N, C-alpha and C positions, 0 to 999 in steps of 0.2 A: 662384666661380672668378675673376671679375674682381678681387676683393680679393686673391686668393692671387697672381695674376700681377703686381699692383701691388706686393705685399710682395716678391716675388722681385726686382724692380727696385730697390726701396728699400733692401733689406738685402743686395744682392749682395756677395760678398767683395771687398775692396779690391784692385785689380789692382797688381802689382808691389810688394807689401809686402815690406819688407827682412827677411832671414832673421834678423838680430840687431839689436836696437835698444839704444842706450845713452843714458840721459838723465841730465843733471846739473842738479838743482834748486837747488844751493847755489853753484855757481861755474862754472868752465869746465875740468874735468879733461880731459887729453889723450885724444882718441879719443871723447868724449862730446858729445852735443848740449846746448848750454847752453839751458836752459828759463827764460825771464823770467817774473816773476809776471804780466805783462800778456798772456801768450800764451794766449789763449782757444782752446779746440778748434775747428779747422776742418777741413773734408774736404780742402781744399787742402794744408794743412800735414800733415795726418795724425796730429797729436798736439795735446795742449794741456790746460788746465784747464777743467773743467765749471763753469758759472755757478751752482753751488749754494753753495759756500762757498769763495771764493778764498784762496790761500795768502798768508802774511804776506810782507812784503818780504824779499827774499833768497832766496825759493823754498821755504822750509820753516818750520814753526811753531817759533819761537824758544824757547818755554817749554812745559812740560807743562801739559796742561789746556785749551790753545786749541782753537778749533773745528777739526774735521777738514776736509781739502779733498779735491777729486776730480781725478784725472788720467786722461786717456784717450790711448790710441795705437791706431792701425789695426793689425790683425793677421789672418793668415789663419784661418779657421775650424778649430777643433781645440784641441790642448792646448799651452799656452805655459808655460815655466819662467820665473818672475819672481823676480829677486834684488834685495832692497832693502837699501840701507845706511842704517842709523839713526844719528842723533846722540843727544846726552844727553836723558834723560827717559824717559817711559813711552810706548812705541810699539805700535800695533796696526794691522792691515791687513784691510779687507774688500774683496771683489772683485765686479764686476758688480752684482748686487742683494743687497748686504749678506751675501755669503757669507764667513764668518769664516776667515781664512787665518793670521793671526798674532796672538797674544794677549799683550798686555802685556809686551813686552820691555823690561826696564829697562836703561838705558845710563848708567853713571856720568859725572860731568862730565869732560870732556877726552877721552872715548873714543868709539868707534864699534862697531856691531854689525851683522852682516849675516845675513839669513834669506832662504831660497829656498823657494818654494811652486808648485804647479801650478794653473793656472786654465784651465778649459774655457770656450771661446766658440763661439757657434753662430749660424746664421742660419735663416730658415724654410725655405730651399731643401732639397729632398730629392733626392739623386742616385740614379740608377738603379743600385743596387748591392745585392748579397746578395739578389737576387730581388725587390726592391722597385721599384715604377714611380716614375719621376721625377714631381716635383710640388712641393708646398709644404705645410707645416703650416698648418692653418686656425686662425689666431690669433684670440683673442677681441678685438674692438674695442669700446671703446678701452683695455680693461684691459691687454692685452699690447702693443698698438701705441703706447700713450702712457705709462701709468704704469709699465709693465715693459719699455719698449723697450730698455733697456740689456741685458737678457737675450738679445736677438735682433739686435742691430745688428752692424756689421762691425768693432767696436773693443772692446778690453779697457778697462774702467773700474775704477779703484782708488780706494777710500775710505781715506784716509791719516789716521791719528791720530798725531800726534807730530812728530818732527824727521826728516823724510826728506831724505837727501842725494842718493843716486843710485838709478836705477831701470834694470835690465837685463832685456830681454825677448827670449826666444828660443823658437821653435817646437820642440816635442820630440814624440817617439813614445813614449808610456808606456801602461800598462794604464789602463782607465777603469772606474770605478764609475758606472753610469747609474742615476738615480732616476726613477721614475714613480709619481705619486700625486696626492692632492688638496691642500686648503689646509693641511693639517697636515704636508705634506711640502715644498710648493713654496717658491721664494723670494718671500718677502713684501716688497713694495716700501717699506714704511715702518713705523716704530714706531707702536703699541706691540706690533704682531704680529710673530712670527717662527715658523719651523718648523724641525723637526730636520734637514731637508736642508740648511738654510743653515749649520748649525753643524758638520755632519759633516766637512767638509775639515780642520777644526782638528785632528782626531785622527788624520791620516795624514801620513806623511813625503812629501817631494817626489818619490818614485818612482812616484806614482799620482795620477790626476785623479778628481774627482768632478763629474759632469755631471747637474745637477737639471733634469729636464724635467717635473716635476710642475706642476699648475696648479689654482688655486682652483675649487671647484664641480664637480670632475670625478669620473668614474666609469671603470671598465674600458671600458664602452661608449664613452664620450667619447674615451678613449685611441685606440680603433679609429677612430671617425668622424672625429676631427680630425687623424688620421695622426701622432699623437705616436709610437706605437709604430713606424710605418713610419720616422720620422726616425731613431730609435735603431737599428733593425735595419740601416738603410742604412749606419750608421757603425761597427756592431760589428766588432771584430777578435776572432779566436779567443781565448777566455779572459777577455774582458771580463765584468764583473759587472752584473746589472740587478736592482735591488731594487724589488719591486712592492708598493705599499701603498695600497689603496682600501677603502672600506666605508661611510664616513659618508654620502656621497651616494648610494652604491648602495642603501643602506637606505631613503633617502627615495623612491627610485624606485618602491618597492612600493606607495605610495599611488595610483599611476597604473596599477597592474596591468602593470608593465613587467618583472616577474620577481621572483625572490627569491633568498636566500643559496645554496640548494641546488639551483637550476636554472640560471638565466641567469648569475648571478655565477660559478659554478663553470665554466660553459661559456666565459665570456670570459676567465677565468684560464687555461684550457686553450689558447685561441687565442694568448694572449700567450707562454706557455711554449713552445709549438711554434714560433713564429716566432722567438723568441730562440735556441733550441736549433739551429734550421736554419742560423743565421748563425754558430754557434760560440760563442755567448754562454752564460753561466751564469745562469739565472733563479733568483731567490730570492723566495719569497712572504713577505711581512710582514703580520701581522695588524694591524688598525687599533687605535691607542691609544684609551684610553677618554676619555669626556666626564668633567667634574667633577660626580659625583652621589654623595650620601651618604645613608645611612639615618638615622633618628632617633638611633641609638646611635653614629653615626660610622664606619660602615663603607662602603667604596666600593661603588657599585651598578653592576654591568655592564649596559650598554645596547646592546652590540654582540655579545652572546654567539653569536648564530647566524652572524654573519658571521666571527667568529673560528673557529668550529667549522668552517665551510665552508672557510676559508683553510687550516686544518690538514688537512682531508680531501683537499683538492686537492694539497697538497704531498705527503701520503702516497701518493695514488693516482698521481701523476706522478713520484714519486721526486725532488723537488726540495728543496733546503734550505729550511728554515722558521725564521722568527724570530717568536717570540710576543711582540710588543711590547705587545699588549693586556694579558696577564698581567703583564709587567714594569711597565706603567704603573699598573696596579691596586696593585701592591706599593708603588710610589712614593707614590702618593696616600694609602695607608694610613700610610706612614712620615711623611708631612707632616701628615696629619690634616685636619679640616675647616677650620680657620683657616689653618694653615700652608700648605696647597695653593693658597690665593689668590694666594700670591706667585709661582706658576708660570704663571698665566694672564693674558691680556692685559686691561687696563683702558683702554678706549678713552676713556671718560668717567668722571667721579667717580660712584662707586656704581653703576657699570654693568660689572660683571665678565663677561667672555666665558668661559663655562664650557666651550667646546669648543676655542678657539684659545689657543695659549700665547704667552708673551712670550719675551725672550731667555733669561732664566734657565730656564724650563721646557723650552724647545727645546734648550738646551744640555745638560740632563740627559737628555731623550729621545734626543738624538744619542749620548751615551754608552751608553745602553741598547741602541741599534741596533748600535753598534760592538762592544759586548760580545756581543751576539746573534750577530754576524758571526763572532766569535772561537769562540763555542760550537758554531756551525755548521761550524767548520773551513774556512771559505772561504780560497782562496789569497790573496785581497786583503789579508787581515789580516796578512800578512807585512810590510805597509807601515804598520801602526799605530805611532804614536809610542811610543818606548821605555818611557815612564813610565806607559802607559795602564793604568788599573785602574778598575773601577766595580762597585758593589753596589746594585741598586735599592732594597734595604731600607735603604740608608744613603746617600741622595742627599747631594751636596755642600751645606752650609748656605748659604742665600741671602745671608747676611752676608758670605760670602767671595767672592761672585760680583762680578767687576768688569770685565766686557766693556764697553767704552764703547758708549753708545747712538749710533745714526745721527742725523743732524741732521733727516732727513725725518720728519715725523709725520703719519699718516693715520688718522683714526678711522673711516674707511670699513671696515665689516666685510668679511672675505674672502668671495668668492662662495660660495653654497651651491647647492642644487639648483635654485633659481630662475635661476641663471646658466648652466644647461645650455641646449643646443640644443632 
């Protein structure tokens, strides 16, 4: 309780945040705040560069391929529309903890290009709304309070790759897709790990937001105990979507006689669905994607079959949309094969492939599978899918064509598993 109260004070929304912010990183355009390269972020200023990789002189990277830099600005909790103007080169943007927003926009010499996207920001504070009692999310320390603090602070942080000229930030009211899940869903803080939830925003237009509330090592039970579900329910607006994907760590709880797929797992799914519906949200059950396991003759081995069956049964019994990501992942693994599938999983150390957690490429492909599953389920949110969206799990994109830039932070610390639970 003391930790929760402390976090409420540390991460309280900034008072008097401007409705619209205009920043010029390349000069002094009329009506814009000129941002000098030496302006490190400070709470007093309310904006500035984060001390991870400072920008080049002049406020933007002058040539393609230079290191990315990070820019933050205080914003109210919720959704903001961000409009970035790029100069010549190849430009990409990630937000908060490596959420992919803009992918490889190529700008010819002498020209500029503008892209708009929606970023969701949040604090641990839980308001008394939609029948939820006030309080705070029980964050994991130091995981969420240090390594993942950018996901919970009072500011928007952008990871900028390329030649950025101006940044405009404006709070907006738009539909939101909330995500709840484990390490295969949540925003991973550093390379070589990534999760499909970090890649999902890339496939939606700026009329909708993606808010990733997943966390490493967690289960449906943890979502309830740490009040992650309460946080989402307190924010829900009628018609908002909530994707629910647990299973990996729920399966591990069986060893401690804490339940099983067809008992406590289904009971906890039911509690989530009931709470989301009561607030007017649309709950969507997602089966957990598979681990990388193959038979001697090269066929993928299901390791989460019971949890996939229980997730499907719950969806049928509760009348909720269902996305069988487990089946889609098995199809992808078969298409990649034993050797080819290695390119989709994290390699934190030489010769130490992580056969559960994915890298940027694997997460990108899984995000497309999720987006495709949303379309198959006829969810209203898919009206905002990008116009050129298409994906067939049996024909994943070739890894040779994958060019999303890596983030500068590298952490070979494995995402939390069952041992990280309470």
